[in-house]
N, C-alpha and C positions, 0 to 999 in steps of 0.2 A: 652712919649719918654724917660723920663729920667729912669721908670720902667724897659722898654726894655734894656736899655743900662746897667744897674745893672743886669739883668737876664744874659745877654750875658757875663758881666763879669764873673760873678759866675760861668757859664758854662765852661769858658776858665780856670779859676782856678781849678773847679772839673776835667778838662781833664789833667791835668798834675799831680794834686796830687791824682788821683784814683789809689789803687791799683789793681782794676777790671782789667780782660784781655779779649781782643777779642776772639772769638771763633777760634779755631787752624786753620779751612778753611780760615777765614778772614783774620788771621795774615799771614798765608803762603802766601795767594794770595799779600797783600801787599809787603811783603820780597821777592817774587819772581820779581814782578813790578820793585822793586827800585835795587835787584841785577842784573839783567841782563845786565846792562850797564858799568860795569867795569871787568875786568879780573883778574886773577890771575897775581901776580907780588911780587918783592921785591920792598918794601919802604923804601927810604932813610932816615935818620935822618934829621928834618926838624922840624918848628916851624908850626904847624898846627892850624887852628880852631876846634874848638869841640862843639858841642851843644846836647841838647835835642831834639829827633827827633820829638816831640810836636811843635817845634817852627819852624819847618822846614815845608815847604808846600809839598814838594816831599816826604817825610816821613807821617806826620801827625799823627804820635803815640809816646807814650813816650818810651825813649831808649838813648842810648849813642852813639852818632854818631861823628865821625871825616870828615874832608872834604880833599879828597886825588884828586889830578888832576880835580878841581872843581865839585867836585861831593861828597856828604855825605856818608859814607859806615857806616853800624854798627861793633862796637866794638864787636869782638867775645869772648874776654877772659878779659872782666871787673871786672869779680866776682876774679879772679885771681889777677889782677891787684889793687884788693880792691876798687874799684867804687860802688859805690851804683846804685841802677836799673835806677835812672833818677840823676845821678851825676849834671848834669848842668841846671836842670830844673829851669826856672825863672833867670836864669843868662844870661847876654847878652857879648860878645866880648871876651869870653874864649878861651884860645889858651894855647896848648899844645906840648911840645918837644916829637916828636914822632919819631920811627922808628919800621918796623915788614916786614909783608907781607899781601898781600890781597889772600885768599886761598877760593876758592866757594863764592864768591862775599861780604866776610865781613874781617874786617882788623884783623888780629892776632898781636897784639902790643907784640914788646921785649923791647922796651920802651915808657913809655908813662907819662909825667911829666907835669902835669898841671901848668901855671903860673900865 
């Protein structure tokens, strides 16, 4: 039993730390399922939760996500903002002051400052 728990813990760590990517069709399917639920809109300045997607049951793969209207949305311009590919991986309770807009189901930040 102890060996099984260790193996599961190792697999979880590898899922967040791995640089491997899903096939394009799998990734597109996952993103399409996630993006369908939120429409394009302006996002006013507020403090919001941010997370690595691997920690989110509804996402299930690494990436930078922000909670807007009780839904986690992928951050589209993280590289422009200086975010790593998995900026908040293995971190809990991170929040960011943010504003911008939702475009095509992704958050395009005008402002994003982690606290």
